[in-house]
BAVEX-297857 format. One record per residue (C-alpha): x, y, z; residue in one letter. Coordinates in pm, whole numbers, plus 50000, padded with zeros to 5 digits. Example, Ala and Ser with C-alpha at 12.3 -4.5 7.8 and 13.67 -1.06 7.14 Angstrom:
! residues 2
512304955050780A 513674989450714S 
! end
This chain:
! residues 213
499665002850024M 501395035749901H 502195060250163R 500015094350018P 503135114949920V 503095146250097R 503495180849920R 506085207250100A 504305236250132R 505295269949991K 505295298350282H 504315330150110L 505855360650272V 503695393550209R 504785423250362Y 502445455050463G 502485486550379N 505175496650640E 507835470150526H 507175484950176K 507565517250271Q 510785514150452A 512185497350180T 511275527049974R 513415547450176Q 516115525350178R 516225529449847I 515765567449831I 518665575550132E 521085554449921A 520175568549589A 520635603449783G 524195594749890R 525445577049573R 524265608849299F 525955631549494K 529195608849532R 528805595949166D 526705625448970G 522965613648880I 524075605148530D 527235582448712G 524755565448918S 523185532648735G 519855511748846V 522215485148937S 523945506549180T 521645520249362L 519715492349408M 522875469649552K 523745499249799D 520275495649942A 521345461749895G 518015454849719L 518655432549391T 517285454749061N 514075440548996G 512785456049315A 513265489849148F 509945490748989Y 508195473649282T 508865515349436H 509255536849134F 507965537548749A 511635549248664S 515345561348691K 513655601348702D 511165593848907E 513725581649142L 516125613749122V 512845637349141A 512145618949515T 515805619949599A 516375654249592V 513185662049755T 514145639650037D 518095658350078Q 516645687550076L 514155682650357Q 516165661750544T 518555691850492Q 516005718950622N 515235693550949A 518165691851035S 519395732751002V 516115735351205A 516885718351504T 520615718651521Q 520725757051516V 520015782851743A 516525803051629P 516465833351476G 518915860251336R 521675841551574A 521505802351402G 521905820251035I 526365825951117E 525695786851240Q 524735778450926I 526915799250718V 529815784050903R 528575745450855W 527945750850535Y 531415765850421L 533255742050682S 535885713650538P 534045692050723T 531455695150453H 533615700250187R 535315666050244D 531975643050341T 530395650450013R 527535624050032D 526295633650360E 525995671050207G 523725696850097C 522265680749700P 523005711849551S 526375721249589A 527055681749452A 524115679749232L 522715714349045L 524885717848747D 522805680148672E 520065682248789I 519845718448600G 519245693048278R 517075672548471C 513195671548349P 511125690348448D 509965670848741A 512745668448858T 513615706448834R 510195711849016Q 510715686549280A 513965707449327Y 512705742249303T 510375732249545E 513095719349797G 515425741849780V 512525771249852L 511955756550189T 515525755250272V 516135793750162A 512485802750320D 513575791250634G 516565812750639I 514695839650534A 512575840550776A 515445841651076R 516285875150889L 513295891050835A 510905872251021P 507665896250983D 508175893850585D 510275868350451P 509475871950061L 511105905550103S 514255885250165V 514175850949945R 515995863749635T 519245876949850M 519035845750041T 518705822649744L 521675843549643T 523575840549915A 522715798549909Y 523785796349553A 527345815049641M 528075796049934M 527285761049699A 529685780249405G 531895782749670T 532655750249832L 531815733749459Q 535375754749392L 536935742549751S 536315706649678R 537685712049311A 540725725149404L 543785707249461T 546235730149676D 544715721450108R 545485754750225Q 543725775149912L 540765754549969A 540485761450303D 540715806050191R 538215801550007V 535965786250220L 536965812850494D 536955841950238Q 533095822950187G 531945830050520V 532775862250584Q 530895869950178N 528195854350273A 527955868450614L 528285902950452A 525595896450242L 523065886250495L 524315910650664G 524915895050969V 528435908850953A 530235941250837E 531385939150493P 534595950550619G 535025921850852C 535625899350524A 539305884850550A 541775896950292T 541935871449997A 545415857849922S 
! end
């Protein structure tokens, strides 16, 4: 008499929305770091998914395209930057000098993948599709308006353009310092940039700027 063959039951693991969201966020954060390190064009989907500890096939479970991931990662990076500023520096105008000195510091310069997405990606974002540029615009305005609110709490929009100009100047200064091979010169560029940004924002007198050398 033959015994019935027992078929092994396959246990299907079903992940809930919480797990899916956590996985999506892991991809976004890993992509943000990789984009800032290697650039958008220099970061393929396979590399991005490897950084997140996932297979290529999982990518399209979370994103329709790489462009969608880029826009989402840029937004996430700017939100993180804004939240960091809000929680780690003093309120009001007292915090502006802290922001400027952190931004134009050797530590920030030397940790590209953990730093500002503008300094790392601005030239590439300018060539991205409209959706990515719109995501960047909304994100960078949040950062700039947070600084503007410290400068002119009664009318932050009146200093929005000036704040954006200072932000752009700081991003460009950081980019130049990263590109220079002369470390001492690169450090002096940062020091001068601090003084220039503080003067533009009205936190320091123009005469306080360091002498260029």
